[in-house]
VMD Tcl script that draws the C-alpha trace (Angstrom):
set ca {
  {129.61 93.92 119.42}
  {127.48 91.26 121.03}
  {127.70 93.13 124.33}
  {126.76 96.43 122.64}
  {123.79 94.85 120.86}
  {122.66 93.24 124.10}
  {122.86 96.63 125.86}
  {120.86 98.45 123.18}
  {118.30 95.66 122.85}
  {117.73 95.48 126.58}
  {117.34 99.24 126.99}
  {115.06 99.69 123.97}
  {112.89 96.69 124.84}
  {112.39 97.91 128.41}
  {111.53 101.43 127.24}
  {109.09 100.23 124.56}
  {107.33 97.97 127.06}
  {107.09 100.84 129.54}
  {105.65 103.25 126.93}
  {103.22 100.62 125.61}
  {102.05 99.81 129.15}
  {101.47 103.50 129.85}
  {99.41 104.01 126.69}
  {97.43 100.81 127.25}
  {96.63 101.86 130.82}
  {95.36 105.20 129.50}
  {93.20 103.56 126.84}
  {91.95 101.01 129.37}
  {90.76 103.88 131.56}
  {89.02 105.61 128.64}
  {87.30 102.36 127.60}
  {86.23 101.75 131.18}
  {84.63 105.20 131.42}
  {82.82 104.63 128.09}
  {81.56 101.23 129.21}
  {80.25 102.29 132.62}
  {76.86 103.56 131.31}
  {76.13 100.04 129.94}
  {76.64 98.32 133.32}
  {73.38 96.99 134.71}
  {71.59 97.11 131.34}
  {70.78 94.49 128.73}
  {68.77 91.27 128.45}
  {70.91 89.74 131.19}
  {72.33 92.24 133.71}
  {75.68 93.47 132.40}
  {77.87 93.40 135.49}
  {81.08 95.27 136.22}
  {83.17 92.09 135.94}
  {81.88 91.44 132.41}
  {82.60 95.05 131.47}
  {86.18 94.72 132.74}
  {86.61 91.46 130.81}
  {85.30 93.09 127.64}
  {87.69 96.03 128.04}
  {90.57 93.61 128.63}
  {89.74 91.81 125.39}
  {90.06 95.16 123.58}
  {93.67 95.57 124.78}
  {95.26 93.57 121.87}
  {93.58 95.86 119.32}
  {94.94 98.93 121.09}
  {98.38 97.32 121.32}
  {98.38 96.75 117.57}
  {97.46 100.38 116.90}
  {99.96 101.80 119.40}
  {102.95 99.55 118.69}
  {104.72 101.79 116.12}
  {104.24 104.84 118.34}
  {105.56 102.98 121.39}
  {108.57 101.77 119.38}
  {109.32 105.32 118.24}
  {109.01 106.95 121.67}
  {110.87 104.15 123.48}
  {113.75 104.14 120.97}
  {114.02 107.95 120.98}
  {114.19 107.95 124.77}
  {116.99 105.36 124.82}
  {119.01 107.03 122.05}
  {118.61 110.46 123.62}
  {119.57 109.23 127.08}
  {122.65 107.46 125.71}
  {123.67 110.66 123.91}
  {123.04 112.87 126.95}
  {125.16 110.68 129.26}
  {127.90 110.38 126.60}
  {127.47 106.60 126.62}
  {126.78 106.63 122.90}
  {130.06 108.49 122.31}
  {131.84 105.66 124.10}
  {129.97 103.11 122.01}
  {131.07 104.95 118.85}
  {134.72 104.85 119.90}
  {134.24 101.11 120.56}
  {133.38 100.52 116.92}
  {129.65 101.28 116.70}
  {129.57 103.19 113.41}
  {126.44 104.64 111.78}
  {125.96 101.65 109.48}
  {126.36 99.11 112.26}
  {124.06 101.11 114.55}
  {121.44 101.23 111.79}
  {121.66 97.47 111.22}
  {121.37 96.85 114.96}
  {118.21 98.93 115.25}
  {116.78 97.47 112.03}
  {117.13 93.96 113.47}
  {115.29 95.14 116.58}
  {112.65 96.83 114.42}
  {112.16 93.58 112.48}
  {111.39 91.81 115.76}
  {108.83 94.49 116.65}
  {107.37 94.14 113.14}
  {106.77 90.42 113.67}
  {105.19 91.09 117.06}
  {102.92 93.75 115.57}
  {101.89 91.48 112.69}
  {101.12 88.55 115.00}
  {99.12 90.82 117.31}
  {97.09 92.40 114.51}
  {96.53 89.25 112.49}
  {95.91 86.61 115.15}
  {95.57 87.93 118.71}
  {93.53 91.09 118.11}
  {90.87 89.54 115.78}
  {90.30 86.60 118.12}
  {90.11 88.82 121.20}
  {87.84 91.35 119.48}
  {85.45 88.61 118.28}
  {85.35 87.12 121.78}
  {84.69 90.56 123.25}
  {81.86 91.29 120.83}
  {80.22 87.93 121.52}
  {80.59 88.51 125.27}
  {78.91 91.87 124.95}
  {76.18 90.42 122.74}
  {75.46 87.76 125.37}
  {74.32 90.49 127.74}
  {73.09 93.17 125.36}
  {71.33 90.81 122.94}
  {73.17 90.90 119.60}
  {75.84 92.40 117.35}
  {74.57 94.77 114.68}
  {75.64 97.79 112.62}
  {72.48 99.84 112.68}
  {68.87 99.29 111.75}
  {69.45 97.44 108.47}
  {72.38 95.20 109.47}
  {74.83 93.96 106.84}
  {74.26 93.42 103.12}
  {76.09 90.85 101.00}
  {75.80 89.76 97.40}
  {76.40 86.47 95.59}
  {75.96 85.23 92.04}
  {74.88 81.65 91.44}
  {74.28 80.20 87.96}
  {71.74 82.54 86.34}
  {70.58 84.21 89.54}
  {71.86 87.02 91.76}
  {71.24 86.94 95.50}
  {71.18 90.01 97.74}
  {71.48 88.89 101.35}
  {70.66 90.91 104.44}
  {71.74 89.80 107.93}
  {70.28 91.89 110.71}
  {72.62 90.83 113.50}
  {74.72 88.08 115.03}
  {73.63 86.51 118.30}
  {75.94 85.61 121.16}
  {76.29 81.99 119.96}
  {77.29 83.11 116.44}
  {73.88 82.49 114.82}
  {72.40 84.99 112.36}
  {69.26 86.94 113.13}
  {66.82 88.65 110.80}
  {67.96 86.96 107.59}
  {66.48 88.05 104.27}
  {67.53 86.64 100.88}
  {66.36 88.25 97.64}
  {66.84 86.28 94.40}
  {66.80 88.11 91.07}
  {67.00 86.57 87.61}
  {69.40 87.63 84.87}
  {67.01 90.40 83.84}
  {67.14 91.85 87.36}
  {63.54 90.90 88.23}
  {62.76 89.70 91.73}
  {61.98 85.97 91.65}
  {62.11 84.68 95.23}
  {62.36 86.16 98.71}
  {63.40 84.10 101.74}
  {62.91 85.35 105.29}
  {63.90 83.68 108.54}
  {64.17 84.99 112.11}
  {67.30 82.89 112.71}
  {69.82 80.98 110.63}
  {72.93 78.93 111.32}
  {76.06 78.19 109.33}
  {76.57 74.72 107.86}
  {79.08 73.20 105.44}
  {78.52 75.10 102.20}
  {75.03 76.21 103.20}
  {72.90 78.27 105.58}
  {70.21 76.52 107.61}
  {67.18 78.80 107.85}
  {64.77 78.07 110.71}
  {61.05 78.84 110.47}
  {61.67 80.21 106.99}
  {59.09 81.83 104.77}
  {59.59 81.62 101.00}
  {57.74 83.96 98.66}
  {57.79 83.26 94.92}
  {56.85 85.86 92.32}
  {55.62 84.22 89.10}
  {55.24 86.60 86.15}
  {55.47 84.01 83.35}
  {51.73 83.71 82.77}
  {49.07 86.17 81.81}
  {48.54 87.10 85.45}
  {51.25 87.58 88.06}
  {51.06 85.21 91.03}
  {52.57 85.28 94.49}
  {53.12 81.96 96.28}
  {54.05 81.73 99.95}
  {55.42 78.63 101.69}
  {56.58 77.95 105.25}
  {59.49 75.63 106.16}
  {60.54 74.64 109.71}
  {64.04 74.05 108.31}
  {65.38 75.12 104.93}
  {68.91 74.87 103.52}
  {70.22 77.56 101.20}
  {73.42 76.65 99.34}
  {75.97 79.46 99.41}
  {79.67 80.22 99.54}
  {79.20 83.09 101.99}
  {81.21 81.99 105.03}
  {80.91 83.03 108.69}
  {84.10 85.10 108.27}
  {82.49 87.11 105.45}
  {79.46 87.86 107.59}
  {81.76 88.85 110.46}
  {83.67 91.22 108.17}
  {80.41 92.82 107.06}
  {79.11 93.20 110.62}
  {82.35 94.00 112.46}
  {84.99 96.62 111.74}
  {87.28 95.57 108.85}
  {90.37 96.83 110.70}
  {89.73 94.21 113.39}
  {89.79 91.30 110.92}
  {92.77 89.18 109.91}
  {94.58 89.71 106.61}
  {93.38 86.37 105.21}
  {89.73 87.06 106.08}
  {89.92 90.48 104.40}
  {91.54 88.97 101.29}
  {88.83 86.31 100.99}
  {86.11 88.91 101.45}
  {87.67 91.15 98.77}
  {87.72 88.19 96.37}
  {84.06 87.55 97.14}
  {83.13 91.19 96.49}
  {85.01 91.32 93.18}
  {83.51 88.02 92.04}
  {80.04 89.45 92.60}
  {80.68 92.83 90.98}
  {80.71 94.86 94.21}
  {83.04 97.70 95.14}
  {85.87 96.64 97.43}
  {87.85 99.90 97.70}
  {87.38 100.28 101.46}
  {88.38 96.71 102.20}
  {91.33 96.78 99.78}
  {92.72 99.83 101.56}
  {92.29 98.11 104.90}
  {93.93 94.97 103.55}
  {97.04 96.86 102.40}
  {97.12 98.77 105.66}
  {97.25 95.44 107.46}
  {100.18 94.51 105.21}
  {102.18 97.75 105.56}
  {101.32 98.88 109.10}
  {103.65 96.42 110.92}
  {106.51 97.61 108.71}
  {106.12 101.03 110.33}
  {108.15 99.71 113.25}
  {111.18 99.59 110.95}
  {110.58 103.19 109.92}
  {110.27 104.29 113.54}
  {113.59 102.85 114.70}
  {115.35 104.50 111.74}
  {113.64 107.78 112.61}
  {114.86 107.47 116.22}
  {118.53 106.79 115.40}
  {119.54 110.43 114.61}
  {118.60 111.40 118.18}
  {121.73 109.53 119.34}
  {123.91 112.01 117.43}
  {122.40 115.17 118.91}
  {124.12 117.27 121.56}
  {121.96 117.73 124.62}
  {121.99 120.36 127.31}
  {120.73 119.68 130.81}
  {117.07 118.73 130.67}
  {117.00 118.80 126.86}
  {116.02 115.15 126.58}
  {112.44 115.95 127.65}
  {111.94 118.18 124.61}
  {113.13 115.51 122.20}
  {110.99 112.81 123.77}
  {108.00 115.15 123.53}
  {108.92 115.68 119.87}
  {108.89 111.91 119.44}
  {105.37 111.81 120.89}
  {104.22 114.43 118.39}
  {105.83 112.54 115.50}
  {104.08 109.34 116.57}
  {100.71 111.07 116.84}
  {101.21 112.73 113.45}
  {101.96 109.34 111.88}
  {98.81 107.85 113.40}
  {96.70 110.80 112.15}
  {98.28 110.75 108.69}
  {97.63 107.02 108.39}
  {93.92 107.56 109.12}
  {93.65 110.62 106.87}
  {95.14 108.77 103.91}
  {92.73 105.89 104.50}
  {89.65 108.14 104.40}
  {90.97 110.28 101.53}
  {91.89 107.22 99.46}
  {88.41 105.79 99.92}
  {86.74 109.08 98.94}
  {89.03 109.88 96.01}
  {89.31 106.27 94.79}
  {93.11 106.22 95.02}
  {95.16 103.09 94.46}
  {94.62 100.98 97.62}
  {98.21 99.79 98.05}
  {99.65 103.27 97.47}
  {97.14 104.82 99.87}
  {98.14 102.36 102.58}
  {101.87 102.64 101.90}
  {102.05 106.45 101.54}
  {102.38 107.35 105.27}
  {105.17 104.81 105.75}
  {106.95 106.00 102.60}
  {106.75 109.64 103.69}
  {108.19 108.90 107.12}
  {110.84 106.63 105.59}
  {112.07 109.52 103.43}
  {112.05 111.85 106.45}
  {113.95 109.38 108.62}
  {116.59 108.69 105.96}
  {116.99 112.43 105.31}
  {117.47 113.10 109.01}
  {119.90 110.18 109.28}
  {121.95 111.45 106.31}
  {122.08 115.02 107.57}
  {122.79 114.40 111.25}
  {124.90 111.24 111.03}
  {126.75 111.17 107.74}
  {127.33 114.88 107.05}
  {127.79 116.41 110.49}
}
mol new
graphics top color blue
foreach p $ca { graphics top sphere $p radius 0.5 }
foreach p [lrange $ca 0 end-1] q [lrange $ca 1 end] { graphics top cylinder $p $q radius 0.2 }
display resetview
C-alpha cells in the first residue's frame, strides 16, 4: 500500500501544481494588464519593475483563492486518467478498496488544507500588505474612497468616533479626525491632525488641533488649541486600522477575530467581518471536499477521448463552488444570516453532493 499511496500522491501533487501554475499565470497576466495604465504615474514615477513586483506580491492571495479549484481539477484528471488506462482497475485488484482509496485521498486533502490555511493566514496577508505599501510609496497613500475608514471606541463615559483618511507608505495615518461625545451623545471634543503614528497603547498626533465645545454655562463656548505633538490613549491597534482600510478577506484569522471583538465591544455591527472570519475558517477545509468529489471519477468507464469532458466538468464544478461561496457571502450579509452557517453552507452542499456521488458510483454500482 505504501507504493500505491506514493503513486497516487505523486501524480495528484504534480497535477495540482500544474493546474495551480496555469491559473496563476492567467491571473498574473490579467493583473499585469490592469496595472499597465498606472505605470509612469504617481508622486514618484511608478516603473514597470515596481508594477511587476506588486503583481507578484498578489500571487499568494490568488493561490489561496484558487487552491480548492486546483485540487479538484488536478485530482479529477489523475483519477480519470487512471481509470481510462485501466491502472485503477489494477490498483483495485491489488487491494485498493473504496474505503482505503477514500482515506488515501483524505490524507492528501488534509495536506492541501494545511497549505491553504498557511497561505491564507500568513503568506497572503503579509504579501498583500507589502504590495499595498509598495503601491502607496509611488501613488501616495492607501485609502478606501473620499472619507477613508471609520472606527469607534468607548472609553469611560465617552464615545469616540475615529476617521482615518489613508495610510502612507511608511504605515503612518493621514487625515486623522477624532470626535468625542459624552454619554448623552453631545459632541464634546474634536481632534484633527494631518498625520499620526502608532505608539504603545496610544496614537501620536502631529500638529494636532483640538476643539472643545463647552455648553455647561449660560453661553456655549468653542475653544481651539494647537499641539505640535499630542498623545491620544486608545486600544485601536494598527491591525484594526488595516482591517478597516484593506479588504477583510486579505487579513489573517486572528486579526479579523480581534477586530470583531472590538466592534462588538463598541456596539457596532460586525456581520460582514464575522462572515469573512468563518469563511477563513471553513475555506481551507474545501480541499477535503474536493478530493472526495474527485474520487468517483476513478470508477467511471471512459471511451476514447472521454477524459476531456470529465476534466471540463471538474472545471465547471470548481467555478460553481467559487461562485456559490461568494453568493452566500453577499446574501448572508444582506439577509443577516448566521455567519458560521453562511460560510459553511457551500462546503456542506458540496460535501453532500460528493458523498452522494461516491455512494452511488462506488458502493452501489
